[in-house]
N, C-alpha and C positions, 0 to 999 in steps of 0.2 A: 336371133342368136344362132349361130352356126356351131353345131358340135363337131368337134374335131375326134378323129380316132386317137386313142391314148397310144404314146409312144413306147411306155413300159408296160411290160406284162405281169401279171402275179407270179411271184417267185423270182422274178430278176432282181439282182443285186444292183443298186444305184448308190451314189453320193451325192452329197449336196453341192451345188457349184461354188458357194461362197464359204458356208461353215463346215467345220472339220468333222462331219459324221457320215455315216454310210448306213445302208439299212436294206431288208427286202420288202419288196412290194407284196401286201396281203389282200388289199382291197384298192379299188379305183373309183372315184367320184367322176362323172364326166364333165361337171363344172363345180365351182365351189360350193360346199354343203355343210360348212361349219357356221358356228354363230358370227352375227355381226360384231359381237364384242372382240371375238378372237381376231377377226379380220383387223379391225381398227387399232388394235393393240399392236400391229406391226407398224414399224416407223413408215411414215408416209412415203418416203423415199425409196423404200425397199418393199412397199405393199405390191403384191403380185395380182395381176388382172384376175377377175373372177370366172372369166368365160374360156376356161382350159381345164384340162384334166387335174385333178388333185389326188394325191397318192396317200395311202395309208400305209407306214413303215413301220416294221419291227426295227428300230434304229439303235445305234450305238456310237459312243465317241469313247476317247480314251478312258474316261472315268466311270461311265455308266452305260445302262440300256434302258430304253423307253420307246414309247409309241410317238411317232411324228406324222404330222399333216402336212404334206408339201406340195406346192404348185410344181407342174411340169417344167415351166421355165427355169426352175431352180434346181433341176436334176440332172445328171449325167450318168452314163453307164460306169459301173465300177468295174475296171478290169484287172484288178489286183490279184483275183484268183485266191485271196485269203479268206478262210472260213470265217464266217460270223459267230458270234458267241451268246447272242440274244437268247436267254431262257426259253422262250414261247416258240422259237423257230421249230424245235423238235416235235411241238405239239400240232403244227400246221404243215410242215414240210418234210420232205426225203431228200437228202442229198445223193446225187447220182455220182458214178465213178468219175465222171468227167467234172465234178465239183459244180454241176448246175443243180438248182433246187427245183421241185415239183411239188404241187399241193398234195396233201395226202387225201385219200377218198374220205369222205364222211360216210359213216355208217348210218343208214336209214333206221328208224324204228318202226 
C-alpha cells in the first residue's frame, strides 16, 4: 500500500463534495483508521477506498455542529470565507486577520 501525502492541512476549511456540510480539519489519518462497522454502514456504491487520507473535521451543516470522519476523495476546499460556528473551534484554533485558522499552541505540563 502506497501512502499519499494529505491534500488538506490541519486548520484548513473544507466542504463535502456531495453532502451539504463543511468543517475544519483537526486531525488526519494517512489511511482509514475507523471501525469496520463504520465503513460497512456506508452504502456500497458510495463507500470510499481505505487507502487514502481520512480527515477528522469539526463539521457543521445548516442544523447542527458535530465531528465528522471523511475520506479525501469526498472533500474539496471551502472558498466561501464564511466563518465557522462550531463551538470547539475556539478551543483548538485561532483565526487570523486574513480569515485563516491555525492550531493553538498546546501548553506542556
